C-alpha positions in Angstrom: 79.2 101.5 78.5 76.6 99.0 77.4 77.4 95.7 77.1 74.3 93.0 75.2 73.3 89.9 77.3 71.4 86.8 76.0 68.2 86.1 78.0 67.4 82.4 77.5 64.0 80.9 78.0 64.2 77.5 80.0 62.1 74.9 80.7 62.2 73.8 84.2 63.3 70.3 82.9 66.3 68.6 83.4 69.0 68.9 80.7 68.2 72.2 79.4 70.8 74.0 81.0 73.4 71.1 79.7 71.3 71.6 76.2 72.4 75.6 76.2 75.7 75.2 77.4 76.4 72.3 74.4 74.9 74.5 71.6 77.3 77.3 72.9 80.3 75.6 73.5 80.0 73.8 70.0 79.9 77.2 68.6 82.9 78.5 70.2 80.9 81.0 72.2 82.2 81.1 75.9 80.3 82.1 78.9 81.8 84.7 80.8 79.0 85.4 83.4 75.2 83.5 84.1 72.3 83.7 86.6 69.4 81.9 86.6 66.2 83.0 87.8 63.4 80.5 88.0 59.6 79.4 89.4 58.1 76.2 89.3 57.7 75.8 85.4 60.4 77.9 83.6 63.5 79.9 84.1 65.4 82.5 82.6 69.2 82.3 81.9 70.7 85.5 81.6 74.3 85.5 80.6 77.5 87.2 79.1 79.1 85.5 76.2 82.0 86.0 74.4 80.0 86.9 71.1 76.6 87.7 71.6 75.5 87.8 67.7 76.9 84.3 67.6 75.3 83.2 70.6 72.1 84.4 70.1 72.2 83.2 66.4 73.2 79.5 67.3 70.8 79.5 70.0 67.6 80.4 67.9 68.6 77.8 65.0 68.7 75.3 68.2 65.0 76.8 68.8 65.6 78.3 72.1 63.6 81.3 73.0 66.5 83.9 73.3 66.8 87.6 73.4 69.2 90.0 73.5 69.3 93.1 75.8 71.4 95.9 76.8 72.9 95.8 80.5 75.9 97.9 82.1 78.8 96.4 83.9 81.0 98.0 86.1 83.8 97.1 88.7 83.9 97.9 92.5 86.3 97.0 95.4 85.7 93.6 97.1 85.4 95.0 100.3 82.3 95.1 102.8 79.8 97.6 101.6 81.4 99.3 98.5 78.3 98.0 96.1 75.9 99.6 98.6 77.9 102.8 98.1 77.4 102.4 94.2 73.9 101.5 94.3 73.1 104.5 96.6 74.2 107.0 93.9 71.8 105.3 91.5 68.8 105.0 93.8 69.2 108.6 94.9 69.2 109.7 91.4 66.0 107.4 91.0 67.4 104.7 89.0 65.8 101.7 89.8 67.4 97.9 89.2 65.4 95.4 87.5 67.8 92.6 88.2 71.9 92.4 88.8 74.5 89.8 89.0 78.1 89.9 90.2 81.1 87.6 90.9 84.0 88.3 92.6 88.1 87.9 91.3 90.7 88.7 94.1 90.6 92.3 95.0 87.9 93.4 92.8 83.9 92.3 92.4 82.3 92.6 88.5 79.1 93.7 88.3 76.4 93.2 85.6 73.2 95.4 86.3 70.0 95.9 84.1 68.5 99.9 85.3 65.3 101.4 84.5 67.4 103.8 82.8 70.3 103.0 80.9 71.7 106.3 79.5 71.1 107.9 83.1 72.9 104.9 85.0 75.5 105.2 82.6 76.3 109.3 82.9 76.0 108.7 86.9 78.2 106.1 87.1 80.7 107.7 84.6 80.3 111.3 87.0 81.1 109.2 90.1 83.9 107.7 88.5 82.8 104.2 88.7 85.3 101.8 86.9 82.6 100.8 83.8 83.5 97.7 82.1 83.6 97.9 78.1 81.6 95.4 76.2 84.6 93.6 75.1 86.4 93.4 78.6 83.1 91.9 79.9 82.9 89.3 77.1 86.5 87.7 77.8 85.9 87.8 81.8 
């Protein structure tokens, strides 16, 4: 089950992350999960939000460079090696994970991935009975 993620380009300067969170907060858009990858000049904030369309709109209006992309969310047990089992199924099928972020919550871990082949990835996860997260559930975490 595919979900929409926002990817926001941020200059590496003080206050930019605050500006993003302020714009989203004032619009009533909640952040469910996020990850920042950076280099010396800029960063990419990848996030799952409660309303991707509204989040995209208000960030564009605030002059941020933002993109909506499809990702896949799933849960696995929050135990050593559980994620490795899932990732092995994907890598054995030739699915490359471009990036991933995750967060645990008690006995389970929620994982967001951007695979090289969305359809194949989804098919493999479903065939292995991996608990996929519906977009609506991911947006409400």
